[in-house]
PDB file of N, CA, C and O in Angstrom:
ATOM      1  N   MET A   1      10.652  -7.562 -18.391  1.00  0.00           N
ATOM      2  CA  MET A   1      11.653  -8.238 -18.675  1.00  0.00           C
ATOM      3  C   MET A   1      11.693  -8.088 -20.404  1.00  0.00           C
ATOM      4  O   MET A   1      10.779  -8.261 -21.211  1.00  0.00           O
ATOM      5  N   THR A   2      13.266  -7.658 -20.648  1.00  0.00           N
ATOM      6  CA  THR A   2      13.278  -7.503 -21.985  1.00  0.00           C
ATOM      7  C   THR A   2      14.438  -8.429 -22.661  1.00  0.00           C
ATOM      8  O   THR A   2      15.577  -8.453 -22.194  1.00  0.00           O
ATOM      9  N   VAL A   3      14.055  -9.175 -23.779  1.00  0.00           N
ATOM     10  CA  VAL A   3      14.948 -10.354 -24.116  1.00  0.00           C
ATOM     11  C   VAL A   3      15.283  -9.986 -25.754  1.00  0.00           C
ATOM     12  O   VAL A   3      14.579  -9.333 -26.524  1.00  0.00           O
ATOM     13  N   ARG A   4      16.395 -10.533 -25.974  1.00  0.00           N
ATOM     14  CA  ARG A   4      16.779 -10.530 -27.314  1.00  0.00           C
ATOM     15  C   ARG A   4      16.943 -11.912 -28.036  1.00  0.00           C
ATOM     16  O   ARG A   4      17.455 -12.889 -27.489  1.00  0.00           O
ATOM     17  N   LEU A   5      16.526 -11.903 -29.141  1.00  0.00           N
ATOM     18  CA  LEU A   5      16.218 -13.285 -29.761  1.00  0.00           C
ATOM     19  C   LEU A   5      16.874 -13.205 -30.933  1.00  0.00           C
ATOM     20  O   LEU A   5      16.795 -12.173 -31.599  1.00  0.00           O
ATOM     21  N   HIS A   6      17.611 -14.275 -31.349  1.00  0.00           N
ATOM     22  CA  HIS A   6      18.342 -14.394 -32.535  1.00  0.00           C
ATOM     23  C   HIS A   6      18.028 -15.470 -33.353  1.00  0.00           C
ATOM     24  O   HIS A   6      17.775 -16.511 -32.748  1.00  0.00           O
ATOM     25  N   GLN A   7      17.966 -15.508 -34.805  1.00  0.00           N
ATOM     26  CA  GLN A   7      17.944 -16.461 -35.971  1.00  0.00           C
ATOM     27  C   GLN A   7      18.779 -16.430 -36.762  1.00  0.00           C
ATOM     28  O   GLN A   7      18.894 -15.328 -37.298  1.00  0.00           O
ATOM     29  N   ASN A   8      19.625 -17.383 -37.180  1.00  0.00           N
ATOM     30  CA  ASN A   8      20.423 -17.406 -38.277  1.00  0.00           C
ATOM     31  C   ASN A   8      19.628 -17.728 -39.410  1.00  0.00           C
ATOM     32  O   ASN A   8      18.519 -18.261 -39.361  1.00  0.00           O
ATOM     33  N   ARG A   9      20.370 -17.311 -40.642  1.00  0.00           N
ATOM     34  CA  ARG A   9      19.357 -17.473 -42.123  1.00  0.00           C
ATOM     35  C   ARG A   9      18.865 -18.659 -41.982  1.00  0.00           C
ATOM     36  O   ARG A   9      17.656 -18.841 -41.835  1.00  0.00           O
ATOM     37  N   GLN A  10      19.915 -19.803 -42.013  1.00  0.00           N
ATOM     38  CA  GLN A  10      19.163 -21.475 -42.151  1.00  0.00           C
ATOM     39  C   GLN A  10      18.195 -21.779 -41.009  1.00  0.00           C
ATOM     40  O   GLN A  10      17.335 -22.622 -41.267  1.00  0.00           O
ATOM     41  N   ASP A  11      18.190 -21.267 -39.862  1.00  0.00           N
ATOM     42  CA  ASP A  11      17.480 -21.761 -38.707  1.00  0.00           C
ATOM     43  C   ASP A  11      15.875 -21.382 -38.965  1.00  0.00           C
ATOM     44  O   ASP A  11      15.490 -20.399 -39.599  1.00  0.00           O
ATOM     45  N   THR A  12      15.058 -22.346 -38.354  1.00  0.00           N
ATOM     46  CA  THR A  12      13.690 -21.974 -38.383  1.00  0.00           C
ATOM     47  C   THR A  12      13.359 -21.775 -36.788  1.00  0.00           C
ATOM     48  O   THR A  12      12.220 -21.358 -36.578  1.00  0.00           O
ATOM     49  N   ARG A  13      13.993 -21.955 -35.886  1.00  0.00           N
ATOM     50  CA  ARG A  13      13.867 -21.605 -34.621  1.00  0.00           C
ATOM     51  C   ARG A  13      14.671 -20.143 -34.179  1.00  0.00           C
ATOM     52  O   ARG A  13      15.570 -19.580 -34.803  1.00  0.00           O
ATOM     53  N   TRP A  14      14.206 -19.845 -33.241  1.00  0.00           N
ATOM     54  CA  TRP A  14      14.447 -18.635 -32.519  1.00  0.00           C
ATOM     55  C   TRP A  14      15.343 -18.828 -31.283  1.00  0.00           C
ATOM     56  O   TRP A  14      14.866 -19.647 -30.498  1.00  0.00           O
ATOM     57  N   HIS A  15      16.545 -18.277 -30.893  1.00  0.00           N
ATOM     58  CA  HIS A  15      17.249 -18.815 -29.826  1.00  0.00           C
ATOM     59  C   HIS A  15      17.726 -17.561 -29.232  1.00  0.00           C
ATOM     60  O   HIS A  15      18.290 -16.618 -29.787  1.00  0.00           O
ATOM     61  N   LEU A  16      17.330 -17.759 -27.745  1.00  0.00           N
ATOM     62  CA  LEU A  16      17.554 -16.690 -26.745  1.00  0.00           C
ATOM     63  C   LEU A  16      18.977 -16.326 -26.514  1.00  0.00           C
ATOM     64  O   LEU A  16      19.767 -17.097 -25.970  1.00  0.00           O
ATOM     65  N   ALA A  17      19.343 -14.935 -27.008  1.00  0.00           N
ATOM     66  CA  ALA A  17      20.719 -14.542 -27.074  1.00  0.00           C
ATOM     67  C   ALA A  17      20.943 -13.798 -25.918  1.00  0.00           C
ATOM     68  O   ALA A  17      22.117 -13.681 -25.570  1.00  0.00           O
ATOM     69  N   ALA A  18      19.895 -13.157 -25.106  1.00  0.00           N
ATOM     70  CA  ALA A  18      20.169 -12.364 -23.938  1.00  0.00           C
ATOM     71  C   ALA A  18      18.902 -11.930 -23.075  1.00  0.00           C
ATOM     72  O   ALA A  18      17.899 -11.595 -23.706  1.00  0.00           O
ATOM     73  N   CYS A  19      18.867 -11.911 -21.768  1.00  0.00           N
ATOM     74  CA  CYS A  19      17.838 -11.487 -20.826  1.00  0.00           C
ATOM     75  C   CYS A  19      18.082 -10.203 -20.339  1.00  0.00           C
ATOM     76  O   CYS A  19      19.259 -10.125 -19.986  1.00  0.00           O
ATOM     77  N   TYR A  20      17.467  -9.163 -20.171  1.00  0.00           N
ATOM     78  CA  TYR A  20      17.803  -7.875 -19.619  1.00  0.00           C
ATOM     79  C   TYR A  20      16.614  -7.489 -18.440  1.00  0.00           C
ATOM     80  O   TYR A  20      15.404  -7.645 -18.604  1.00  0.00           O
ATOM     81  N   CYS A  21      17.080  -7.105 -17.577  1.00  0.00           N
ATOM     82  CA  CYS A  21      16.117  -6.425 -16.409  1.00  0.00           C
ATOM     83  C   CYS A  21      15.568  -4.903 -17.019  1.00  0.00           C
ATOM     84  O   CYS A  21      16.028  -4.462 -18.072  1.00  0.00           O
ATOM     85  N   LEU A  22      14.768  -4.331 -16.405  1.00  0.00           N
ATOM     86  CA  LEU A  22      14.264  -3.250 -16.844  1.00  0.00           C
ATOM     87  C   LEU A  22      15.276  -1.974 -16.658  1.00  0.00           C
ATOM     88  O   LEU A  22      15.306  -1.151 -17.574  1.00  0.00           O
ATOM     89  N   SER A  23      15.884  -1.830 -15.814  1.00  0.00           N
ATOM     90  CA  SER A  23      17.154  -1.242 -15.532  1.00  0.00           C
ATOM     91  C   SER A  23      18.349  -1.115 -16.528  1.00  0.00           C
ATOM     92  O   SER A  23      18.878  -0.030 -16.775  1.00  0.00           O
ATOM     93  N   CYS A  24      18.742  -2.311 -17.089  1.00  0.00           N
ATOM     94  CA  CYS A  24      19.767  -2.210 -18.198  1.00  0.00           C
ATOM     95  C   CYS A  24      19.386  -2.844 -19.423  1.00  0.00           C
ATOM     96  O   CYS A  24      20.319  -3.383 -20.018  1.00  0.00           O
ATOM     97  N   ALA A  25      18.072  -2.931 -20.039  1.00  0.00           N
ATOM     98  CA  ALA A  25      17.798  -3.163 -21.059  1.00  0.00           C
ATOM     99  C   ALA A  25      18.214  -2.273 -22.265  1.00  0.00           C
ATOM    100  O   ALA A  25      17.970  -1.069 -22.187  1.00  0.00           O
ATOM    101  N   PRO A  26      18.844  -2.786 -23.409  1.00  0.00           N
ATOM    102  CA  PRO A  26      19.029  -1.537 -24.311  1.00  0.00           C
ATOM    103  C   PRO A  26      17.604  -1.231 -25.133  1.00  0.00           C
ATOM    104  O   PRO A  26      16.716  -2.047 -25.381  1.00  0.00           O
ATOM    105  N   LEU A  27      17.645   0.046 -25.445  1.00  0.00           N
ATOM    106  CA  LEU A  27      16.367   0.626 -26.342  1.00  0.00           C
ATOM    107  C   LEU A  27      16.478   0.242 -27.551  1.00  0.00           C
ATOM    108  O   LEU A  27      15.411  -0.165 -28.012  1.00  0.00           O
ATOM    109  N   SER A  28      17.411   0.207 -28.301  1.00  0.00           N
ATOM    110  CA  SER A  28      17.660  -0.258 -29.716  1.00  0.00           C
ATOM    111  C   SER A  28      18.871  -1.257 -30.010  1.00  0.00           C
ATOM    112  O   SER A  28      19.791  -1.440 -29.212  1.00  0.00           O
ATOM    113  N   PHE A  29      18.770  -1.807 -31.109  1.00  0.00           N
ATOM    114  CA  PHE A  29      20.302  -2.264 -31.411  1.00  0.00           C
ATOM    115  C   PHE A  29      21.507  -1.486 -31.770  1.00  0.00           C
ATOM    116  O   PHE A  29      22.612  -1.995 -31.957  1.00  0.00           O
ATOM    117  N   ASP A  30      21.217  -0.126 -31.863  1.00  0.00           N
ATOM    118  CA  ASP A  30      22.307   0.817 -31.880  1.00  0.00           C
ATOM    119  C   ASP A  30      23.462   0.670 -30.733  1.00  0.00           C
ATOM    120  O   ASP A  30      24.637   1.006 -30.878  1.00  0.00           O
ATOM    121  N   GLU A  31      22.877   0.095 -29.559  1.00  0.00           N
ATOM    122  CA  GLU A  31      23.415  -0.030 -28.139  1.00  0.00           C
ATOM    123  C   GLU A  31      24.310  -1.326 -27.936  1.00  0.00           C
ATOM    124  O   GLU A  31      25.048  -1.505 -26.967  1.00  0.00           O
ATOM    125  N   LEU A  32      24.137  -2.179 -28.972  1.00  0.00           N
ATOM    126  CA  LEU A  32      24.613  -3.295 -28.896  1.00  0.00           C
ATOM    127  C   LEU A  32      25.721  -3.415 -30.079  1.00  0.00           C
ATOM    128  O   LEU A  32      25.746  -2.555 -30.960  1.00  0.00           O
ATOM    129  N   PRO A  33      26.670  -4.541 -30.079  1.00  0.00           N
ATOM    130  CA  PRO A  33      27.488  -4.374 -31.095  1.00  0.00           C
ATOM    131  C   PRO A  33      26.873  -5.315 -32.341  1.00  0.00           C
ATOM    132  O   PRO A  33      26.180  -6.298 -32.076  1.00  0.00           O
ATOM    133  N   PRO A  34      27.189  -4.929 -33.737  1.00  0.00           N
ATOM    134  CA  PRO A  34      26.814  -5.773 -34.594  1.00  0.00           C
ATOM    135  C   PRO A  34      26.945  -7.087 -34.795  1.00  0.00           C
ATOM    136  O   PRO A  34      28.010  -7.640 -34.519  1.00  0.00           O
ATOM    137  N   THR A  35      25.816  -7.818 -35.336  1.00  0.00           N
ATOM    138  CA  THR A  35      26.133  -9.380 -35.382  1.00  0.00           C
ATOM    139  C   THR A  35      25.332  -9.775 -36.720  1.00  0.00           C
ATOM    140  O   THR A  35      24.653  -8.957 -37.341  1.00  0.00           O
ATOM    141  N   LEU A  36      25.491 -11.161 -37.103  1.00  0.00           N
ATOM    142  CA  LEU A  36      24.848 -11.353 -38.166  1.00  0.00           C
ATOM    143  C   LEU A  36      23.563 -12.192 -37.799  1.00  0.00           C
ATOM    144  O   LEU A  36      23.365 -12.503 -36.625  1.00  0.00           O
ATOM    145  N   GLY A  37      22.689 -12.560 -38.805  1.00  0.00           N
ATOM    146  CA  GLY A  37      21.465 -12.871 -38.519  1.00  0.00           C
ATOM    147  C   GLY A  37      20.580 -12.099 -38.293  1.00  0.00           C
ATOM    148  O   GLY A  37      20.871 -10.903 -38.268  1.00  0.00           O
ATOM    149  N   THR A  38      19.224 -12.508 -38.056  1.00  0.00           N
ATOM    150  CA  THR A  38      17.974 -11.573 -37.561  1.00  0.00           C
ATOM    151  C   THR A  38      17.925 -11.633 -35.768  1.00  0.00           C
ATOM    152  O   THR A  38      18.074 -12.641 -35.078  1.00  0.00           O
ATOM    153  N   HIS A  39      17.729 -10.552 -35.408  1.00  0.00           N
ATOM    154  CA  HIS A  39      17.470 -10.418 -34.167  1.00  0.00           C
ATOM    155  C   HIS A  39      16.306  -9.682 -33.613  1.00  0.00           C
ATOM    156  O   HIS A  39      15.855  -8.804 -34.348  1.00  0.00           O
ATOM    157  N   LEU A  40      15.765  -9.850 -32.542  1.00  0.00           N
ATOM    158  CA  LEU A  40      14.237  -9.287 -32.068  1.00  0.00           C
ATOM    159  C   LEU A  40      14.576  -8.908 -30.738  1.00  0.00           C
ATOM    160  O   LEU A  40      15.166  -9.652 -29.954  1.00  0.00           O
ATOM    161  N   LEU A  41      14.197  -7.741 -30.486  1.00  0.00           N
ATOM    162  CA  LEU A  41      14.169  -6.962 -29.057  1.00  0.00           C
ATOM    163  C   LEU A  41      12.785  -7.042 -28.589  1.00  0.00           C
ATOM    164  O   LEU A  41      11.960  -6.357 -29.194  1.00  0.00           O
ATOM    165  N   CYS A  42      12.423  -7.719 -27.673  1.00  0.00           N
ATOM    166  CA  CYS A  42      11.125  -7.711 -27.019  1.00  0.00           C
ATOM    167  C   CYS A  42      10.855  -7.509 -25.822  1.00  0.00           C
ATOM    168  O   CYS A  42      11.761  -7.851 -25.062  1.00  0.00           O
ATOM    169  N   GLU A  43       9.959  -7.086 -25.346  1.00  0.00           N
ATOM    170  CA  GLU A  43       9.467  -7.046 -23.808  1.00  0.00           C
ATOM    171  C   GLU A  43       8.199  -7.848 -23.587  1.00  0.00           C
ATOM    172  O   GLU A  43       7.388  -8.104 -24.477  1.00  0.00           O
ATOM    173  N   GLY A  44       8.096  -8.252 -22.216  1.00  0.00           N
ATOM    174  CA  GLY A  44       7.207  -9.124 -22.003  1.00  0.00           C
ATOM    175  C   GLY A  44       7.269  -9.555 -20.580  1.00  0.00           C
ATOM    176  O   GLY A  44       8.252  -9.182 -19.940  1.00  0.00           O
ATOM    177  N   ARG A  45       6.264 -10.371 -19.915  1.00  0.00           N
ATOM    178  CA  ARG A  45       6.366 -10.824 -18.770  1.00  0.00           C
ATOM    179  C   ARG A  45       6.826 -12.281 -18.638  1.00  0.00           C
ATOM    180  O   ARG A  45       6.347 -12.978 -19.533  1.00  0.00           O
ATOM    181  N   ILE A  46       7.562 -12.898 -17.839  1.00  0.00           N
ATOM    182  CA  ILE A  46       8.025 -14.066 -17.784  1.00  0.00           C
ATOM    183  C   ILE A  46       6.799 -15.176 -16.955  1.00  0.00           C
ATOM    184  O   ILE A  46       6.438 -14.921 -15.806  1.00  0.00           O
ATOM    185  N   GLY A  47       6.344 -16.202 -17.598  1.00  0.00           N
ATOM    186  CA  GLY A  47       5.199 -17.034 -17.022  1.00  0.00           C
ATOM    187  C   GLY A  47       6.034 -18.562 -16.887  1.00  0.00           C
ATOM    188  O   GLY A  47       7.251 -18.676 -17.030  1.00  0.00           O
ATOM    189  N   ILE A  48       5.321 -19.411 -16.657  1.00  0.00           N
ATOM    190  CA  ILE A  48       5.785 -20.840 -16.474  1.00  0.00           C
ATOM    191  C   ILE A  48       4.562 -21.872 -17.051  1.00  0.00           C
ATOM    192  O   ILE A  48       3.414 -21.849 -16.608  1.00  0.00           O
ATOM    193  N   THR A  49       4.951 -22.620 -17.937  1.00  0.00           N
ATOM    194  CA  THR A  49       4.319 -23.366 -18.430  1.00  0.00           C
ATOM    195  C   THR A  49       4.489 -24.868 -18.126  1.00  0.00           C
ATOM    196  O   THR A  49       5.652 -25.266 -18.189  1.00  0.00           O
ATOM    197  N   GLN A  50       3.655 -25.668 -17.847  1.00  0.00           N
ATOM    198  CA  GLN A  50       4.073 -26.758 -17.294  1.00  0.00           C
ATOM    199  C   GLN A  50       3.273 -27.916 -18.272  1.00  0.00           C
ATOM    200  O   GLN A  50       2.198 -27.663 -18.816  1.00  0.00           O
ATOM    201  N   ASP A  51       3.902 -29.081 -18.386  1.00  0.00           N
ATOM    202  CA  ASP A  51       3.499 -30.301 -19.216  1.00  0.00           C
ATOM    203  C   ASP A  51       3.185 -31.354 -18.164  1.00  0.00           C
ATOM    204  O   ASP A  51       4.106 -31.993 -17.655  1.00  0.00           O
ATOM    205  N   GLY A  52       1.793 -31.578 -17.786  1.00  0.00           N
ATOM    206  CA  GLY A  52       1.234 -32.201 -16.667  1.00  0.00           C
ATOM    207  C   GLY A  52       1.617 -34.002 -16.775  1.00  0.00           C
ATOM    208  O   GLY A  52       1.790 -34.796 -15.851  1.00  0.00           O
ATOM    209  N   GLN A  53       1.655 -34.211 -18.144  1.00  0.00           N
ATOM    210  CA  GLN A  53       2.068 -35.358 -18.641  1.00  0.00           C
ATOM    211  C   GLN A  53       3.475 -35.817 -17.827  1.00  0.00           C
ATOM    212  O   GLN A  53       3.646 -36.736 -17.025  1.00  0.00           O
ATOM    213  N   THR A  54       4.371 -34.853 -18.331  1.00  0.00           N
ATOM    214  CA  THR A  54       5.930 -35.296 -18.046  1.00  0.00           C
ATOM    215  C   THR A  54       6.246 -34.539 -16.774  1.00  0.00           C
ATOM    216  O   THR A  54       7.271 -34.878 -16.182  1.00  0.00           O
ATOM    217  N   GLN A  55       5.550 -33.613 -16.298  1.00  0.00           N
ATOM    218  CA  GLN A  55       5.755 -33.103 -15.095  1.00  0.00           C
ATOM    219  C   GLN A  55       6.887 -32.183 -15.140  1.00  0.00           C
ATOM    220  O   GLN A  55       7.709 -32.124 -14.226  1.00  0.00           O
ATOM    221  N   GLN A  56       6.944 -31.419 -16.259  1.00  0.00           N
ATOM    222  CA  GLN A  56       8.226 -30.564 -16.771  1.00  0.00           C
ATOM    223  C   GLN A  56       7.577 -29.112 -16.759  1.00  0.00           C
ATOM    224  O   GLN A  56       6.424 -28.822 -17.075  1.00  0.00           O
ATOM    225  N   THR A  57       8.554 -28.301 -16.334  1.00  0.00           N
ATOM    226  CA  THR A  57       7.951 -26.637 -16.549  1.00  0.00           C
ATOM    227  C   THR A  57       8.991 -26.127 -17.115  1.00  0.00           C
ATOM    228  O   THR A  57      10.080 -26.702 -17.102  1.00  0.00           O
ATOM    229  N   TRP A  58       8.783 -24.961 -17.694  1.00  0.00           N
ATOM    230  CA  TRP A  58       9.689 -23.977 -18.671  1.00  0.00           C
ATOM    231  C   TRP A  58       9.016 -22.622 -18.508  1.00  0.00           C
ATOM    232  O   TRP A  58       7.812 -22.370 -18.491  1.00  0.00           O
ATOM    233  N   PRO A  59      10.185 -21.705 -18.376  1.00  0.00           N
ATOM    234  CA  PRO A  59       9.503 -20.476 -18.423  1.00  0.00           C
ATOM    235  C   PRO A  59       9.245 -19.867 -19.866  1.00  0.00           C
ATOM    236  O   PRO A  59       9.915 -20.284 -20.811  1.00  0.00           O
ATOM    237  N   VAL A  60       8.271 -18.876 -20.047  1.00  0.00           N
ATOM    238  CA  VAL A  60       7.984 -18.622 -21.392  1.00  0.00           C
ATOM    239  C   VAL A  60       7.548 -16.949 -21.445  1.00  0.00           C
ATOM    240  O   VAL A  60       6.882 -16.446 -20.540  1.00  0.00           O
ATOM    241  N   LEU A  61       7.919 -16.343 -22.376  1.00  0.00           N
ATOM    242  CA  LEU A  61       7.501 -14.826 -22.667  1.00  0.00           C
ATOM    243  C   LEU A  61       6.047 -14.658 -22.916  1.00  0.00           C
ATOM    244  O   LEU A  61       5.434 -15.159 -23.858  1.00  0.00           O
ATOM    245  N   ILE A  62       5.604 -13.983 -22.079  1.00  0.00           N
ATOM    246  CA  ILE A  62       3.745 -13.723 -21.931  1.00  0.00           C
ATOM    247  C   ILE A  62       3.549 -12.236 -22.525  1.00  0.00           C
ATOM    248  O   ILE A  62       4.056 -11.203 -22.087  1.00  0.00           O
ATOM    249  N   SER A  63       2.705 -12.382 -23.611  1.00  0.00           N
ATOM    250  CA  SER A  63       2.339 -10.944 -24.295  1.00  0.00           C
ATOM    251  C   SER A  63       3.509 -10.385 -24.735  1.00  0.00           C
ATOM    252  O   SER A  63       3.894  -9.409 -24.091  1.00  0.00           O
ATOM    253  N   PRO A  64       4.261 -10.789 -25.779  1.00  0.00           N
ATOM    254  CA  PRO A  64       5.752 -10.086 -26.162  1.00  0.00           C
ATOM    255  C   PRO A  64       5.143  -8.990 -27.089  1.00  0.00           C
ATOM    256  O   PRO A  64       4.149  -9.087 -27.809  1.00  0.00           O
ATOM    257  N   THR A  65       5.959  -7.942 -26.907  1.00  0.00           N
ATOM    258  CA  THR A  65       5.982  -6.853 -27.632  1.00  0.00           C
ATOM    259  C   THR A  65       7.158  -6.394 -28.383  1.00  0.00           C
ATOM    260  O   THR A  65       8.108  -5.844 -27.826  1.00  0.00           O
ATOM    261  N   ILE A  66       7.098  -6.616 -29.636  1.00  0.00           N
ATOM    262  CA  ILE A  66       8.414  -6.320 -30.333  1.00  0.00           C
ATOM    263  C   ILE A  66       8.994  -4.818 -30.303  1.00  0.00           C
ATOM    264  O   ILE A  66       8.387  -3.874 -30.808  1.00  0.00           O
ATOM    265  N   ILE A  67      10.094  -4.717 -29.729  1.00  0.00           N
ATOM    266  CA  ILE A  67      10.539  -3.096 -29.803  1.00  0.00           C
ATOM    267  C   ILE A  67      11.472  -2.789 -30.940  1.00  0.00           C
ATOM    268  O   ILE A  67      11.585  -1.616 -31.296  1.00  0.00           O
ATOM    269  N   GLU A  68      12.160  -3.754 -31.550  1.00  0.00           N
ATOM    270  CA  GLU A  68      12.841  -3.345 -32.629  1.00  0.00           C
ATOM    271  C   GLU A  68      13.225  -4.755 -33.174  1.00  0.00           C
ATOM    272  O   GLU A  68      13.414  -5.690 -32.397  1.00  0.00           O
ATOM    273  N   THR A  69      13.358  -4.914 -34.769  1.00  0.00           N
ATOM    274  CA  THR A  69      14.005  -6.279 -35.360  1.00  0.00           C
ATOM    275  C   THR A  69      14.924  -5.643 -36.245  1.00  0.00           C
ATOM    276  O   THR A  69      14.818  -4.518 -36.733  1.00  0.00           O
ATOM    277  N   THR A  70      15.975  -6.601 -36.427  1.00  0.00           N
ATOM    278  CA  THR A  70      16.976  -6.280 -37.503  1.00  0.00           C
ATOM    279  C   THR A  70      16.526  -6.914 -38.938  1.00  0.00           C
ATOM    280  O   THR A  70      17.165  -6.874 -39.989  1.00  0.00           O
ATOM    281  N   ARG A  71      15.327  -7.476 -38.710  1.00  0.00           N
ATOM    282  CA  ARG A  71      14.914  -7.930 -40.327  1.00  0.00           C
ATOM    283  C   ARG A  71      14.232  -6.736 -41.139  1.00  0.00           C
ATOM    284  O   ARG A  71      13.817  -5.693 -40.633  1.00  0.00           O
ATOM    285  N   ARG A  72      14.195  -7.043 -42.348  1.00  0.00           N
ATOM    286  CA  ARG A  72      13.903  -6.007 -43.137  1.00  0.00           C
ATOM    287  C   ARG A  72      12.579  -6.500 -43.698  1.00  0.00           C
ATOM    288  O   ARG A  72      12.113  -5.688 -44.498  1.00  0.00           O
ATOM    289  N   THR A  73      11.945  -7.422 -43.547  1.00  0.00           N
ATOM    290  CA  THR A  73      10.776  -7.510 -43.746  1.00  0.00           C
ATOM    291  C   THR A  73       9.713  -7.626 -42.630  1.00  0.00           C
ATOM    292  O   THR A  73      10.041  -7.446 -41.458  1.00  0.00           O
ATOM    293  N   HIS A  74       8.320  -7.953 -43.013  1.00  0.00           N
ATOM    294  CA  HIS A  74       7.366  -8.040 -41.730  1.00  0.00           C
ATOM    295  C   HIS A  74       7.792  -9.212 -40.920  1.00  0.00           C
ATOM    296  O   HIS A  74       8.141 -10.290 -41.401  1.00  0.00           O
ATOM    297  N   VAL A  75       7.736  -8.905 -39.587  1.00  0.00           N
ATOM    298  CA  VAL A  75       7.862  -9.942 -38.739  1.00  0.00           C
ATOM    299  C   VAL A  75       6.326 -10.364 -38.250  1.00  0.00           C
ATOM    300  O   VAL A  75       5.464  -9.567 -37.881  1.00  0.00           O
ATOM    301  N   THR A  76       6.210 -11.640 -38.326  1.00  0.00           N
ATOM    302  CA  THR A  76       4.874 -12.253 -37.567  1.00  0.00           C
ATOM    303  C   THR A  76       5.504 -13.108 -36.463  1.00  0.00           C
ATOM    304  O   THR A  76       6.552 -13.754 -36.459  1.00  0.00           O
ATOM    305  N   TYR A  77       4.436 -12.902 -35.402  1.00  0.00           N
ATOM    306  CA  TYR A  77       4.451 -13.856 -34.229  1.00  0.00           C
ATOM    307  C   TYR A  77       3.321 -13.912 -33.390  1.00  0.00           C
ATOM    308  O   TYR A  77       2.416 -13.084 -33.494  1.00  0.00           O
ATOM    309  N   HIS A  78       3.306 -14.810 -32.581  1.00  0.00           N
ATOM    310  CA  HIS A  78       1.981 -15.144 -31.867  1.00  0.00           C
ATOM    311  C   HIS A  78       2.007 -14.470 -30.591  1.00  0.00           C
ATOM    312  O   HIS A  78       3.045 -14.408 -29.932  1.00  0.00           O
ATOM    313  N   THR A  79       0.909 -13.958 -30.207  1.00  0.00           N
ATOM    314  CA  THR A  79       0.916 -13.108 -28.981  1.00  0.00           C
ATOM    315  C   THR A  79       0.340 -13.985 -27.708  1.00  0.00           C
ATOM    316  O   THR A  79      -0.006 -13.506 -26.628  1.00  0.00           O
ATOM    317  N   ALA A  80       0.315 -15.302 -28.058  1.00  0.00           N
ATOM    318  CA  ALA A  80      -0.246 -16.256 -27.013  1.00  0.00           C
ATOM    319  C   ALA A  80       0.801 -16.174 -25.864  1.00  0.00           C
ATOM    320  O   ALA A  80       1.076 -15.104 -25.321  1.00  0.00           O
ATOM    321  N   GLN A  81       1.326 -17.273 -25.547  1.00  0.00           N
ATOM    322  CA  GLN A  81       2.144 -17.375 -24.177  1.00  0.00           C
ATOM    323  C   GLN A  81       3.633 -17.385 -24.611  1.00  0.00           C
ATOM    324  O   GLN A  81       4.408 -17.237 -23.666  1.00  0.00           O
ATOM    325  N   GLU A  82       4.084 -17.496 -25.576  1.00  0.00           N
ATOM    326  CA  GLU A  82       5.470 -17.554 -25.963  1.00  0.00           C
ATOM    327  C   GLU A  82       5.808 -17.025 -27.292  1.00  0.00           C
ATOM    328  O   GLU A  82       4.918 -16.786 -28.109  1.00  0.00           O
ATOM    329  N   VAL A  83       7.117 -16.822 -27.562  1.00  0.00           N
ATOM    330  CA  VAL A  83       7.528 -16.284 -28.772  1.00  0.00           C
ATOM    331  C   VAL A  83       7.792 -17.523 -29.481  1.00  0.00           C
ATOM    332  O   VAL A  83       8.299 -18.494 -28.919  1.00  0.00           O
ATOM    333  N   PRO A  84       7.372 -17.506 -31.022  1.00  0.00           N
ATOM    334  CA  PRO A  84       7.320 -18.560 -31.836  1.00  0.00           C
ATOM    335  C   PRO A  84       8.804 -19.200 -31.833  1.00  0.00           C
ATOM    336  O   PRO A  84       9.758 -18.597 -31.341  1.00  0.00           O
ATOM    337  N   GLU A  85       8.902 -20.350 -32.367  1.00  0.00           N
ATOM    338  CA  GLU A  85      10.297 -20.810 -32.600  1.00  0.00           C
ATOM    339  C   GLU A  85      10.210 -21.127 -34.450  1.00  0.00           C
ATOM    340  O   GLU A  85      11.203 -21.535 -35.053  1.00  0.00           O
TER     341      GLU A  85
END
């Protein structure tokens, strides 16, 4: 799965902008319309995390690999089980 994440300048959290299957995923931001803010294009597997106390589950991106970023500085992220906010 390939995902595009977006972060506005004033935000501290990343927002899911789009999800792509392998056959329709863009290879770079050159294939997408220009937008404001910082974007990450990442590949990874989708997994499920569960909170046992609340009995809630949610999807997470496992072992994300950054394909491209619009940020001009170094991008740090955790390779745990989800892309950090």
